[in-house]
C-alpha positions as CSV (number, residue, x, y, z in Angstrom):
1,N,-3.2,10.2,87.3
2,A,-5.7,9.7,84.4
3,K,-7.0,6.2,83.7
4,L,-8.4,4.7,80.5
5,N,-9.1,1.5,78.6
6,I,-8.2,1.9,75.0
7,A,-10.6,-0.9,73.9
8,E,-13.6,1.4,74.7
9,S,-12.6,3.6,71.8
10,C,-13.7,0.9,69.4
11,F,-17.3,1.4,70.5
12,Q,-18.1,5.0,69.8
13,R,-20.5,4.6,66.9
14,K,-24.2,3.5,67.0
15,D,-24.9,0.0,68.3
16,D,-26.5,-1.0,65.0
17,D,-23.6,0.2,62.9
18,T,-21.5,-2.6,61.3
19,A,-18.3,-3.3,63.2
20,V,-17.0,-6.5,61.5
21,V,-17.5,-8.0,58.0
22,F,-16.4,-11.6,58.0
23,Q,-16.6,-14.8,55.9
24,K,-16.1,-18.4,56.7
25,E,-14.4,-20.7,54.2
26,K,-16.9,-21.2,51.3
27,G,-19.5,-19.2,53.2
28,E,-21.4,-16.0,52.6
29,L,-20.3,-12.6,53.8
30,Q,-21.7,-11.9,57.3
31,T,-21.7,-8.9,59.5
32,M,-21.6,-8.2,63.2
33,S,-22.9,-4.9,64.6
34,Q,-21.1,-2.7,67.1
35,G,-23.6,-3.6,69.7
36,E,-23.2,-7.4,69.1
37,L,-19.4,-7.1,69.2
38,K,-19.4,-5.0,72.4
39,L,-21.7,-7.5,74.1
40,F,-19.6,-10.5,73.0
41,S,-16.4,-8.8,74.1
42,L,-17.8,-7.8,77.5
43,K,-19.0,-11.4,78.0
44,I,-15.5,-12.6,77.3
45,A,-14.1,-10.1,79.8
46,A,-16.5,-11.2,82.5
47,S,-15.8,-14.9,81.8
48,L,-12.0,-14.2,82.2
49,K,-12.7,-12.6,85.6
50,K,-14.9,-15.7,86.5
51,Q,-11.9,-17.9,85.6
52,G,-9.8,-16.0,88.1
53,F,-7.6,-14.0,85.7
54,Q,-6.3,-10.8,87.2
55,K,-5.4,-7.4,85.8
56,G,-2.1,-7.5,84.0
57,D,-2.2,-11.3,83.3
58,A,-0.9,-12.3,79.9
59,I,-3.3,-14.4,77.8
60,A,-2.4,-15.7,74.4
61,I,-4.4,-16.0,71.2
62,M,-3.3,-18.3,68.4
63,M,-6.1,-18.3,65.9
64,P,-7.0,-17.2,62.3
65,M,-8.7,-13.8,62.0
66,T,-12.2,-15.0,62.9
67,V,-14.9,-12.8,64.5
68,E,-14.2,-14.7,67.8
69,S,-10.6,-13.7,67.7
70,V,-11.6,-10.0,67.3
71,A,-13.9,-10.3,70.3
72,L,-11.3,-12.2,72.3
73,Y,-8.7,-9.5,71.6
74,L,-11.0,-6.7,72.8
75,G,-12.4,-8.8,75.7
76,I,-8.9,-9.5,77.1
77,V,-8.0,-5.8,76.9
78,L,-11.4,-4.7,78.4
79,S,-10.7,-7.0,81.4
80,G,-7.3,-5.3,82.0
81,C,-5.3,-8.3,80.8
82,A,-2.7,-8.3,78.0
83,V,-3.0,-10.2,74.7
84,V,-0.1,-12.3,73.5
85,S,-0.2,-12.5,69.7
86,I,1.0,-15.8,68.3
87,A,0.7,-16.5,64.6
88,D,-1.4,-19.6,63.6
89,S,1.5,-20.8,61.4
90,F,4.0,-21.3,64.1
91,S,5.6,-24.6,65.1
92,P,5.2,-26.0,68.7
93,Q,8.8,-24.8,69.5
94,E,8.0,-21.3,68.4
95,I,4.7,-21.3,70.3
96,E,6.4,-22.6,73.5
97,T,9.1,-19.9,73.3
98,R,6.5,-17.1,73.1
99,L,4.4,-18.5,75.9
100,R,7.5,-18.8,78.1
101,I,8.8,-15.3,77.3
102,S,5.4,-13.6,77.9
103,K,4.5,-15.8,80.9
104,A,1.1,-16.4,79.4
105,K,-1.4,-17.9,81.9
106,A,-3.7,-19.3,79.2
107,I,-4.1,-19.6,75.4
108,F,-7.2,-19.4,73.2
109,T,-7.2,-21.4,69.9
110,M,-9.3,-23.6,67.6
111,D,-9.1,-27.4,67.2
112,F,-8.6,-26.9,63.5
113,M,-8.6,-24.0,61.1
114,E,-9.7,-24.4,57.5
115,R,-7.5,-23.1,54.7
116,A,-7.9,-24.0,51.0
117,S,-10.4,-26.7,52.0
118,K,-7.8,-28.4,54.3
119,K,-8.2,-28.8,58.1
120,I,-5.0,-27.6,59.8
121,P,-4.5,-28.7,63.4
122,L,-3.9,-25.9,66.0
123,Y,-4.9,-27.5,69.4
124,E,-2.6,-30.4,68.8
125,R,0.4,-28.1,68.1
126,I,-0.3,-26.1,71.3
127,I,-0.4,-29.3,73.3
128,E,3.0,-30.2,71.8
129,A,4.2,-26.7,73.0
130,K,3.5,-27.9,76.6
131,A,0.9,-25.2,77.1
132,D,-1.4,-25.3,80.2
133,N,-4.9,-24.0,80.3
134,I,-6.1,-24.1,76.7
135,F,-9.5,-22.7,75.6
136,V,-10.7,-24.3,72.4
137,I,-13.2,-23.1,69.8
138,P,-14.3,-26.0,67.6
139,L,-14.2,-25.5,63.8
140,E,-17.4,-27.4,63.6
141,K,-19.7,-26.6,66.6
142,E,-21.6,-29.9,66.1
143,N,-18.4,-31.9,66.3
144,P,-16.4,-30.6,69.3
145,P,-13.0,-32.2,70.0
146,Q,-12.0,-34.4,72.9
147,L,-9.9,-32.2,75.2
148,R,-7.4,-32.9,78.0
149,K,-9.0,-32.6,81.5
150,E,-7.1,-29.3,82.1
151,D,-8.5,-27.6,78.9
152,T,-11.9,-26.1,78.3
153,L,-14.3,-25.7,75.3
154,F,-15.0,-22.0,74.5
155,H,-18.8,-22.7,74.9
156,D,-18.1,-23.8,78.6
157,F,-15.8,-20.8,79.2
158,L,-18.3,-18.2,78.0
159,K,-20.7,-17.0,80.6
160,E,-24.0,-15.1,80.1
161,E,-23.2,-12.2,82.3
162,K,-21.1,-9.3,80.9
163,L,-18.6,-7.0,82.5
164,D,-20.4,-3.8,83.6
165,K,-17.6,-1.5,82.5
166,A,-14.1,-1.8,81.2
167,C,-11.2,-2.2,83.7
168,L,-9.6,1.2,84.1
169,C,-5.8,1.1,83.6
170,D,-2.8,3.3,83.7
171,P,-1.8,4.6,80.3
172,Q,1.4,2.6,80.4
173,D,-0.2,-0.8,81.3
174,I,0.4,-3.4,78.6
175,I,-2.5,-4.4,76.2
176,N,-0.6,-6.6,73.7
177,I,2.7,-8.4,73.5
178,L,3.9,-8.8,69.9
179,F,7.1,-10.6,68.9
180,S,9.9,-10.1,66.5
181,S,10.3,-12.9,64.0
182,G,13.2,-14.6,65.9
183,T,15.2,-15.2,62.7
184,T,18.3,-13.9,64.3
185,G,18.0,-15.5,67.7
186,E,15.3,-15.7,70.4
187,P,12.3,-13.6,69.4
188,K,12.0,-10.3,71.3
189,A,8.8,-9.2,73.0
190,I,7.4,-5.9,71.8
191,P,4.9,-4.5,74.4
192,W,2.0,-2.2,73.4
193,S,0.5,0.0,76.0
194,H,-3.0,1.7,76.0
195,L,-1.2,4.7,74.4
196,T,0.2,2.8,71.4
197,P,-2.9,2.9,69.3
198,I,-3.2,6.6,70.0
199,K,0.4,7.2,68.9
200,S,-0.2,5.2,65.7
């Protein structure tokens, strides 16, 4: 009958230790400390609860590997929900299939991602995939996109309060739903539990 939340194991060092090293396109190397990442992740977890998401809900992320996507992944797990991993290169049809199979209740993305000095649309593709409840991080904070009325800018989603402590879960509760490539038919969901990172 033991309970745990595996995301807590990411925060066992000192708060001022470096947790993430990241770099924006054409930018300088930047760092985020463990304390900053933990606070960011717990704010995301609290904001999910404020939005009404419940333990066990599936929430998708379709983003490049930014510091926000790291915090989102950890925040979703800390809240007791399950991450649905969707590659940022997928077509609307591939996105729709994965959202349907996982029964995702929301998806986090960016309006555009920058790659090789080109702006590649993400939000537009997710709308084509008939997704509801999209949370959007602008590529350029000073130039936020126009959203549909049912969608939300990340800035408006993120609340100041943080979750006091991680949601305690059964070891077999799902933290992440990965997918096979789907090259030989419909992609197959591959669930990870709180024990999967320990096993690996």
